[in-house]
C-alpha positions, 0 to 999 in steps of 0.5 A: 077758800082758807078765808072762808073756812077761818071765818067760819072757825071764828064765828063758830067759836064765837057763837058756840061760846055765847051759847055756852056762856048763857047756858044754865049756870054759867056765867051769862045765864041771866041774859038767856033768861031775859031773852027767853022771856022777850021770845015769850011775849012773841018777839022773834028778834031775839033768837038770833042774838042770845037763844038760837045757835042755828040762827046767831051766825047771820048776826053774828059774823060781823064779830068774826069779821071783826075779830079776824081782822083784830088777829090779822087773818084778814089784813084789808077790805076787799069786796070778796068779804061781802060776798062770803058773808053769807058762806060764813054764815051758812057754813057757822050755823052748819058747824054750830048745830053739828058741835051742839047736837053732839054736845047734848048726844054726849051729855045725854048717853053720859046721864043716861050711863051714869045713872044705869052704872049707878042702878046696877051697882045698888042692884049688885049691892043689894043682891050681895046683901040677899046672898049674905042674909040667905035669902 
């Protein structure tokens, strides 16, 4: 059971890393733009490769297994690893959705409150200026 959770975490970190590094303003932004062009032509195969953090674990779990083997989480092949593959993909997909959703919520709230604070600041400064002028 611990192995399952370790594989899910490894896959999650890999997929979220790919998602972050392909966002606008990041190193591999051009890869996401290329993927969006392919997707706009109607080809759906690109979604689990770069575009969809929910779909990506279905394909990228292969990399998670490779990393797990490379870092010693998996020491030898066991048949249960094959049966765990769907659970790893589903668990990582769920975790990716939760983490990315929380990230987007925090990002939206931060932008809202930063803009609200700017508005409050300018509103108060404007009121003080009007008060000093006697208006």
